MOPAC internal coordinates of N, CA, C and O (Angstrom, degrees):
PM7 1SCF
backbone

  N    0.0000 0     0.00 0     0.00 0    0    0    0
  C    1.4380 1     0.00 0     0.00 0    1    0    0
  C    1.4782 1   116.76 1     0.00 0    2    1    0
  O    1.2310 1   119.79 1   -48.09 1    3    2    1
  N    1.2432 1   118.01 1   131.91 1    3    2    1
  C    1.5336 1   121.39 1  -175.04 1    5    3    2
  C    1.5125 1   103.95 1   -92.86 1    6    5    3
  O    1.2310 1   120.03 1   -47.55 1    7    6    5
  N    1.3312 1   117.56 1   132.45 1    7    6    5
  C    1.3801 1   120.41 1   171.77 1    9    7    6
  C    1.5119 1   109.45 1  -100.45 1   10    9    7
  O    1.2310 1   122.99 1   -49.03 1   11   10    9
  N    1.2837 1   111.87 1   130.97 1   11   10    9
  C    1.4571 1   118.19 1   178.60 1   13   11   10
  C    1.5569 1   110.51 1  -106.94 1   14   13   11
  O    1.2310 1   121.98 1   -46.92 1   15   14   13
  N    1.2316 1   113.81 1   133.08 1   15   14   13
  C    1.5743 1   120.79 1   176.45 1   17   15   14
  C    1.4643 1   111.17 1   -93.21 1   18   17   15
  O    1.2310 1   121.19 1   -54.05 1   19   18   17
  N    1.2854 1   115.33 1   125.95 1   19   18   17
  C    1.4867 1   121.07 1   177.76 1   21   19   18
  C    1.5132 1   105.58 1   -96.05 1   22   21   19
  O    1.2310 1   121.60 1   -77.00 1   23   22   21
  N    1.3218 1   114.54 1   103.00 1   23   22   21
  C    1.4531 1   119.61 1   179.66 1   25   23   22
  C    1.5447 1   110.03 1   -67.14 1   26   25   23
  O    1.2310 1   118.84 1   -40.80 1   27   26   25
  N    1.2158 1   119.82 1   139.20 1   27   26   25
  C    1.4209 1   123.72 1   179.26 1   29   27   26
  C    1.5303 1   107.01 1   -69.59 1   30   29   27
  O    1.2310 1   119.75 1   -46.67 1   31   30   29
  N    1.3310 1   118.08 1   133.33 1   31   30   29
  C    1.4520 1   119.94 1  -179.68 1   33   31   30
  C    1.5325 1   110.18 1   -63.55 1   34   33   31
  O    1.2310 1   121.43 1   -36.04 1   35   34   33
  N    1.2003 1   114.88 1   143.96 1   35   34   33
  C    1.6002 1   120.94 1  -176.75 1   37   35   34
  C    1.5295 1   104.14 1   -62.00 1   38   37   35
  O    1.2310 1   121.87 1   -36.30 1   39   38   37
  N    1.3317 1   114.02 1   143.70 1   39   38   37
  C    1.4340 1   118.71 1   175.92 1   41   39   38
  C    1.4986 1   107.95 1   -77.10 1   42   41   39
  O    1.2310 1   120.70 1   -48.51 1   43   42   41
  N    1.3235 1   116.26 1   131.49 1   43   42   41
  C    1.3754 1   119.11 1  -179.38 1   45   43   42
  C    1.5261 1   112.28 1   -59.64 1   46   45   43
  O    1.2310 1   120.50 1   -30.30 1   47   46   45
  N    1.3304 1   116.66 1   149.70 1   47   46   45
  C    1.4583 1   123.75 1  -178.48 1   49   47   46
  C    1.5371 1   105.00 1   -73.76 1   50   49   47
  O    1.2310 1   120.99 1   -41.79 1   51   50   49
  N    1.2554 1   115.72 1   138.21 1   51   50   49
  C    1.4020 1   120.43 1   175.35 1   53   51   50
  C    1.6233 1   110.01 1   -79.27 1   54   53   51
  O    1.2310 1   120.69 1   -48.59 1   55   54   53
  N    1.2329 1   116.28 1   131.41 1   55   54   53
  C    1.5140 1   117.81 1   175.35 1   57   55   54
  C    1.4981 1   113.31 1  -110.52 1   58   57   55
  O    1.2310 1   125.07 1   -44.61 1   59   58   57
  N    1.3413 1   107.87 1   135.39 1   59   58   57
  C    1.6184 1   112.88 1  -174.12 1   61   59   58
  C    1.5123 1   104.51 1  -107.72 1   62   61   59
  O    1.2310 1   123.62 1   -39.14 1   63   62   61
  N    1.4067 1   110.66 1   140.86 1   63   62   61
  C    1.4959 1   115.50 1   175.52 1   65   63   62
  C    1.5060 1   110.65 1   -92.95 1   66   65   63
  O    1.2310 1   119.53 1   -14.19 1   67   66   65
  N    1.1737 1   118.50 1   165.81 1   67   66   65
  C    1.4431 1   126.17 1  -171.23 1   69   67   66
  C    1.5536 1   114.87 1   -47.08 1   70   69   67
  O    1.2310 1   117.90 1   138.53 1   71   70   69
  N    1.3080 1   121.60 1   -41.47 1   71   70   69
  C    1.5187 1   120.82 1  -176.74 1   73   71   70
  C    1.6045 1   105.79 1   -68.15 1   74   73   71
  O    1.2310 1   118.05 1   148.16 1   75   74   73
  N    1.3543 1   121.33 1   -31.84 1   75   74   73
  C    1.3795 1   127.67 1   178.90 1   77   75   74
  C    1.4687 1   110.98 1   -67.81 1   78   77   75
  O    1.2310 1   120.28 1   131.33 1   79   78   77
  N    1.3584 1   117.07 1   -48.67 1   79   78   77
  C    1.4333 1   125.12 1   176.26 1   81   79   78
  C    1.4710 1   111.57 1   -59.06 1   82   81   79
  O    1.2310 1   119.95 1   131.39 1   83   82   81
  N    1.3039 1   117.70 1   -48.61 1   83   82   81
  C    1.4797 1   122.03 1   178.42 1   85   83   82
  C    1.6166 1   107.53 1   -58.65 1   86   85   83
  O    1.2310 1   118.39 1   132.96 1   87   86   85
  N    1.2661 1   120.68 1   -47.04 1   87   86   85
  C    1.4478 1   125.17 1   173.22 1   89   87   86
  C    1.5378 1   115.28 1   -50.52 1   90   89   87
  O    1.2310 1   123.36 1   127.76 1   91   90   89
  N    1.3188 1   111.16 1   -52.24 1   91   90   89
  C    1.4417 1   119.32 1  -175.52 1   93   91   90
  C    1.6029 1   113.04 1   -69.89 1   94   93   91
  O    1.2310 1   122.44 1   144.05 1   95   94   93
  N    1.2181 1   112.94 1   -35.95 1   95   94   93
  C    1.5079 1   118.67 1  -172.39 1   97   95   94
  C    1.5493 1   115.92 1   -92.48 1   98   97   95
  O    1.2310 1   125.05 1   151.79 1   99   98   97
  N    1.4226 1   107.90 1   -28.21 1   99   98   97
  C    1.5034 1   113.46 1  -172.49 1  101   99   98
  C    1.5456 1   109.88 1    81.31 1  102  101   99
  O    1.2310 1   118.04 1  -172.46 1  103  102  101
  N    1.2422 1   121.35 1     7.54 1  103  102  101
  C    1.4551 1   123.76 1  -177.27 1  105  103  102
  C    1.5632 1   105.68 1  -102.45 1  106  105  103
  O    1.2310 1   121.86 1   -23.43 1  107  106  105
  N    1.3448 1   114.05 1   156.57 1  107  106  105
  C    1.4821 1   120.55 1   173.47 1  109  107  106
  C    1.5155 1   110.87 1   -99.44 1  110  109  107
  O    1.2310 1   122.21 1   -11.77 1  111  110  109
  N    1.2902 1   113.36 1   168.23 1  111  110  109
  C    1.5085 1   118.90 1  -173.67 1  113  111  110
  C    1.5261 1   109.62 1   -55.00 1  114  113  111
  O    1.2310 1   117.45 1   139.38 1  115  114  113
  N    1.3055 1   122.45 1   -40.62 1  115  114  113
  C    1.4587 1   120.88 1  -174.24 1  117  115  114
  C    1.5096 1   111.34 1   -70.77 1  118  117  115
  O    1.2310 1   119.80 1   149.83 1  119  118  117
  N    1.3511 1   117.99 1   -30.17 1  119  118  117
  C    1.4956 1   119.11 1   177.48 1  121  119  118
  C    1.5897 1   109.21 1   -75.18 1  122  121  119
  O    1.2310 1   121.18 1   142.03 1  123  122  121
  N    1.2535 1   115.34 1   -37.97 1  123  122  121
  C    1.4622 1   118.13 1   177.82 1  125  123  122
  C    1.4783 1   113.43 1   -59.68 1  126  125  123
  O    1.2310 1   121.93 1   131.40 1  127  126  125
  N    1.4065 1   113.92 1   -48.60 1  127  126  125
  C    1.4408 1   116.07 1   178.94 1  129  127  126
  C    1.5875 1   114.95 1   -69.27 1  130  129  127
  O    1.2310 1   121.87 1   148.66 1  131  130  129
  N    1.2872 1   114.03 1   -31.34 1  131  130  129
  C    1.4720 1   120.47 1   176.00 1  133  131  130
  C    1.6185 1   108.06 1   -65.70 1  134  133  131
  O    1.2310 1   120.33 1   140.24 1  135  134  133
  N    1.2514 1   116.98 1   -39.76 1  135  134  133
  C    1.5431 1   121.99 1   179.03 1  137  135  134
  C    1.5189 1   110.13 1   -65.93 1  138  137  135
  O    1.2310 1   120.99 1   145.10 1  139  138  137
  N    1.3991 1   115.70 1   -34.90 1  139  138  137
  C    1.4328 1   119.83 1   178.32 1  141  139  138
  C    1.5994 1   111.51 1   -69.93 1  142  141  139
  O    1.2310 1   122.59 1   142.79 1  143  142  141
  N    1.2731 1   112.65 1   -37.21 1  143  142  141
  C    1.4934 1   117.60 1  -176.79 1  145  143  142
  C    1.6022 1   116.48 1   -85.63 1  146  145  143
  O    1.2310 1   122.23 1   171.35 1  147  146  145
  N    1.4119 1   113.33 1    -8.65 1  147  146  145
  C    1.4204 1   116.26 1  -179.82 1  149  147  146
  C    1.5583 1   110.16 1   -66.75 1  150  149  147
  O    1.2310 1   122.69 1   -21.97 1  151  150  149
  N    1.2857 1   112.45 1   158.03 1  151  150  149
  C    1.3755 1   119.61 1   177.36 1  153  151  150
  C    1.4966 1   111.86 1  -121.00 1  154  153  151
  O    1.2310 1   118.33 1   -72.35 1  155  154  153
  N    1.4012 1   120.79 1   107.65 1  155  154  153
  C    1.4322 1   128.36 1    -0.29 1  157  155  154
  C    1.4998 1   107.46 1   -72.57 1  158  157  155
  O    1.2310 1   119.70 1   -20.59 1  159  158  157
  N    1.3855 1   118.18 1   159.41 1  159  158  157
  C    1.4569 1   122.84 1  -178.66 1  161  159  158
  C    1.5148 1   111.73 1   -60.92 1  162  161  159
  O    1.2310 1   119.04 1   -38.18 1  163  162  161
  N    1.3085 1   119.43 1   141.82 1  163  162  161
  C    1.3763 1   123.35 1  -177.98 1  165  163  162
  C    1.5043 1   112.43 1  -113.27 1  166  165  163
  O    1.2310 1   120.64 1  -173.97 1  167  166  165
  N    1.3706 1   116.38 1     6.03 1  167  166  165
  C    1.4221 1   125.36 1   179.28 1  169  167  166
  C    1.4981 1   107.10 1  -146.15 1  170  169  167
  O    1.2310 1   121.19 1   -35.75 1  171  170  169
  N    1.3306 1   115.33 1   144.25 1  171  170  169
  C    1.6145 1   118.10 1   178.99 1  173  171  170
  C    1.4465 1   110.97 1   -60.17 1  174  173  171
  O    1.2310 1   121.58 1   -36.63 1  175  174  173
  N    1.3261 1   114.57 1   143.37 1  175  174  173
  C    1.4254 1   119.65 1   174.15 1  177  175  174
  C    1.5006 1   114.38 1   -74.49 1  178  177  175
  O    1.2310 1   121.95 1   -27.90 1  179  178  177
  N    1.2418 1   113.88 1   152.10 1  179  178  177
  C    1.5855 1   118.49 1  -177.53 1  181  179  178
  C    1.5106 1   110.68 1   -87.39 1  182  181  179
  O    1.2310 1   123.16 1   -11.30 1  183  182  181
  N    1.3360 1   111.56 1   168.70 1  183  182  181
  C    1.5258 1   119.28 1  -179.91 1  185  183  182
  C    1.5036 1   103.04 1  -113.04 1  186  185  183
  O    1.2310 1   122.01 1   -48.85 1  187  186  185
  N    1.3979 1   113.76 1   131.15 1  187  186  185
  C    1.4895 1   114.67 1   178.98 1  189  187  186
  C    1.5062 1   112.56 1   -81.73 1  190  189  187
  O    1.2310 1   119.91 1   -51.55 1  191  190  189
  N    1.3320 1   117.77 1   128.45 1  191  190  189
  C    1.4765 1   119.35 1  -176.08 1  193  191  190
  C    1.5052 1   106.77 1   -99.35 1  194  193  191
  O    1.2310 1   119.95 1   151.92 1  195  194  193
  N    1.3794 1   117.70 1   -28.08 1  195  194  193
  C    1.4834 1   122.11 1   177.40 1  197  195  194
  C    1.4231 1   108.35 1  -166.40 1  198  197  195
  O    1.2310 1   119.44 1     6.48 1  199  198  197
  N    1.3108 1   118.67 1  -173.52 1  199  198  197
  C    1.4436 1   118.50 1  -173.93 1  201  199  198
  C    1.5382 1   112.88 1   -55.31 1  202  201  199
  O    1.2310 1   123.67 1   138.82 1  203  202  201
  N    1.3736 1   110.57 1   -41.18 1  203  202  201
  C    1.5212 1   114.81 1  -171.77 1  205  203  202
  C    1.5704 1   111.17 1  -111.12 1  206  205  203
  O    1.2310 1   117.87 1  -175.29 1  207  206  205
  N    1.4070 1   121.67 1     4.71 1  207  206  205
  C    1.3714 1   123.13 1  -174.95 1  209  207  206
  C    1.5379 1   111.81 1  -124.08 1  210  209  207
  O    1.2310 1   123.40 1   -46.31 1  211  210  209
  N    1.3896 1   111.09 1   133.69 1  211  210  209
  C    1.5282 1   115.33 1   174.75 1  213  211  210
  C    1.3908 1   106.07 1  -133.25 1  214  213  211
  O    1.2310 1   121.58 1   -14.28 1  215  214  213
  N    1.4308 1   114.59 1   165.72 1  215  214  213
  C    1.4404 1   121.28 1   174.30 1  217  215  214
  C    1.4876 1   109.34 1  -152.48 1  218  217  215
  O    1.2310 1   120.22 1    -5.60 1  219  218  217
  N    1.3310 1   117.19 1   174.40 1  219  218  217
  C    1.4289 1   118.47 1   176.79 1  221  219  218
  C    1.4891 1   111.78 1  -125.62 1  222  221  219
  O    1.2310 1   118.77 1   -35.06 1  223  222  221
  N    1.2526 1   119.96 1   144.94 1  223  222  221
  C    1.4258 1   127.05 1   176.42 1  225  223  222
  C    1.5354 1   108.01 1   -61.95 1  226  225  223
  O    1.2310 1   122.40 1   -49.23 1  227  226  225
  N    1.3463 1   113.00 1   130.77 1  227  226  225
  C    1.5039 1   117.84 1  -179.26 1  229  227  226
  C    1.5690 1   109.21 1   -63.27 1  230  229  227
  O    1.2310 1   120.97 1   147.54 1  231  230  229
  N    1.3016 1   115.75 1   -32.46 1  231  230  229
  C    1.4729 1   117.39 1  -175.10 1  233  231  230
  C    1.6216 1   106.45 1   -75.36 1  234  233  231
  O    1.2310 1   118.87 1   143.80 1  235  234  233
  N    1.2279 1   119.77 1   -36.20 1  235  234  233
  C    1.4918 1   122.08 1   174.97 1  237  235  234
  C    1.5092 1   110.30 1   -57.65 1  238  237  235
  O    1.2310 1   120.01 1   134.39 1  239  238  237
  N    1.4280 1   117.59 1   -45.61 1  239  238  237
  C    1.4963 1   120.27 1  -178.37 1  241  239  238
  C    1.5110 1   107.64 1   -66.90 1  242  241  239
  O    1.2310 1   118.23 1   138.97 1  243  242  241
  N    1.3474 1   120.99 1   -41.03 1  243  242  241
  C    1.4141 1   123.17 1  -176.44 1  245  243  242
  C    1.6227 1   108.31 1   -66.07 1  246  245  243
  O    1.2310 1   119.85 1   140.60 1  247  246  245
  N    1.2767 1   117.89 1   -39.40 1  247  246  245
  C    1.4548 1   120.29 1   178.50 1  249  247  246
  C    1.5247 1   108.58 1   -68.63 1  250  249  247
  O    1.2310 1   121.30 1   140.39 1  251  250  249
  N    1.3159 1   115.11 1   -39.61 1  251  250  249
  C    1.6038 1   114.87 1   176.04 1  253  251  250
  C    1.4974 1   110.70 1   -59.96 1  254  253  251
  O    1.2310 1   120.12 1   138.18 1  255  254  253
  N    1.3290 1   117.37 1   -41.82 1  255  254  253
  C    1.4019 1   121.97 1  -176.46 1  257  255  254
  C    1.5258 1   113.03 1   -64.99 1  258  257  255
  O    1.2310 1   123.24 1   138.73 1  259  258  257
  N    1.3815 1   111.40 1   -41.27 1  259  258  257
  C    1.5010 1   118.28 1   179.87 1  261  259  258
  C    1.5272 1   111.04 1   -65.10 1  262  261  259
  O    1.2310 1   121.42 1   139.10 1  263  262  261
  N    1.3746 1   114.90 1   -40.90 1  263  262  261
  C    1.4329 1   120.34 1   176.10 1  265  263  262
  C    1.5289 1   113.40 1   -60.97 1  266  265  263
  O    1.2310 1   120.94 1   138.06 1  267  266  265
  N    1.3335 1   115.80 1   -41.94 1  267  266  265
  C    1.4589 1   118.84 1  -179.64 1  269  267  266
  C    1.5623 1   109.92 1   -70.00 1  270  269  267
  O    1.2310 1   119.22 1   149.16 1  271  270  269
  N    1.2849 1   119.09 1   -30.84 1  271  270  269
  C    1.3704 1   120.72 1   177.93 1  273  271  270
  C    1.4416 1   117.59 1   -70.22 1  274  273  271
  O    1.2310 1   123.29 1   153.98 1  275  274  273
  N    1.3955 1   111.30 1   -26.02 1  275  274  273
  C    1.4270 1   122.80 1  -178.66 1  277  275  274
  C    1.5726 1   110.06 1   -89.36 1  278  277  275
  O    1.2310 1   120.83 1   175.47 1  279  278  277
  N    1.3408 1   116.02 1    -4.53 1  279  278  277
  C    1.4010 1   123.49 1   172.86 1  281  279  278
  C    1.6187 1   109.49 1    93.65 1  282  281  279
  O    1.2310 1   122.27 1  -169.66 1  283  282  281
  N    1.3489 1   113.26 1    10.34 1  283  282  281
  C    1.4586 1   117.80 1   178.55 1  285  283  282
  C    1.4031 1   122.74 1   -81.55 1  286  285  283
  O    1.2310 1   121.41 1   174.27 1  287  286  285
  N    1.4637 1   114.91 1    -5.73 1  287  286  285
  C    1.4199 1   124.12 1  -173.16 1  289  287  286
  C    1.4646 1   106.68 1  -122.17 1  290  289  287
  O    1.2310 1   123.16 1    -2.85 1  291  290  289
  N    1.4018 1   111.54 1   177.15 1  291  290  289
  C    1.4898 1   117.48 1  -178.27 1  293  291  290
  C    1.5273 1   110.41 1  -116.98 1  294  293  291
  O    1.2310 1   120.10 1   180.00 1  295  294  293

């Protein structure tokens, strides 16, 4: 008899909207978008949800914060 393993589905990534990102980072909208446009980017890029809605992956924001705490960010 063959045993099949049912892998648990991956937990979906939490997406954060702009007010949450501003609250977590202490940055305002203009600084967030300027960081995304910088060369090289100094802030994680957003994910487009619709024509007028964007969000950021929670893991990307957490990684960005960790890098800043280690002195790797500006």
